[in-house]
Steps between C-alpha positions, in 0.01 A plus 500: 500500500482346846649173375780684327577708810515185714750337261715818491480516878638149555742471210861562580443659844375216718847400607566848653429557868214747538596790731245616752350844514692578817827443316424776246500877491218683684381635171389144403295468810346843437405395148339185632299696750387750233398220268343298786639183346684199629770370263630142490814651333592826672811516283271563200360812672858611591607457138200704381623788724864475402613766253821412310691766695441313822704200383812704575376575852424152628696186396201280582291677235587316178201572282345839414133530421557532125409135413188529714420828326499317164250239625290755682469710186355203313260416788390865525440524129283189494292596807444853381411385146253248636351763738449748217366232267233409758436857617462681166312240292426732209837670475696428173857374510665840455317646798579198713865533410514868597322423826741220578795727427368754757464234769843339454703823448795566732325807623195300604697216659724744684200669652366166617842415640517821698144444627599175668831642613734309273716813459581473877549123502724446198844362578736741319849636534576748779553772243143473369325487836293799597469632144195487272535189291426511125166363377678229301662366816176503698299361206746215461484424874120488483526247213759297696264490793223361282740229386597410854134460589443293191785261564423454867122513515371460146313708248179521707699691770638739242149574376370542850775760559477681167132503405384724791766753390361485144140531629598815689691675218428349166207723407684825588818395321309381195300819485820708523665286227209522259498878547864453523851616476592295200829686460615392842381139443681474162818653646500254792462196277751608233765603753455169681530297177745700291655760728395786270257786548228573242505846341228700328511692172236737376421411138225742426408835663165660398494840336334777682178484289480122525339285765770438756613146442855399576663183376777354709720193453649290780855390416722223633843628398457558123200263468149646484286281722160672452324835453217679671286809454349752743390857553825566684850360482451342846178317392663390173801363688270299726314368200826399337617331818172305528535380138867430562418281800272287285759471227781421741303229679392346167861492380614334820224239473590429133867463592409257781279295265784487249736366762247237599468384138879482461518277806 
């Protein structure tokens, strides 16, 4: 990964003059101080902090952080997957996947972003300053920051920044997930991928003289994704969502494998 980042860093950008930290907005210097890092390319840090709305505010800002967000998402996914693989040596694939989803969710990334003050250092339009930014904006900025560190300082620096955060929070987040709000997790993933919200239908309600056992289906539009059972509708819905998560992830993986074979 280090070699790749070095090639990306030099390709197509070496001809541009590198602006100094003093030439940039004070938010960039604040971010550098919080990170306690020296960048060879301060423009990468500035780009990581630049929301698309800021491009209309400053003519010198020509790139938003969206491309860096794409790269940072991939770097984050790899580091978290490797961290979980090494940390939970006996966990099966399904558990590792659910744990990774908890650690890379927008909600988690946004909390980490707020913790280091990214919400106060983002370069955004005047109309969005001073308001609470959505988790997806802060989560994307956190990923963009990881990409800036990767391109400027290499993968070891990204791990040095990220692993202490994982050490501090992974156990709590994983425990919460395994107990977890599977309905919320499924809704977050499906809304991000397909812009639809899962719904739940009760298929079977126990009679008064029967053991209370509800059966609930989780639906994506008119498609039944999975079913679950429980002693209450709420428990049955969580069971259906947990099963639905496994099905949805398996379907995504199968679709990706099919695309790879076609190529």
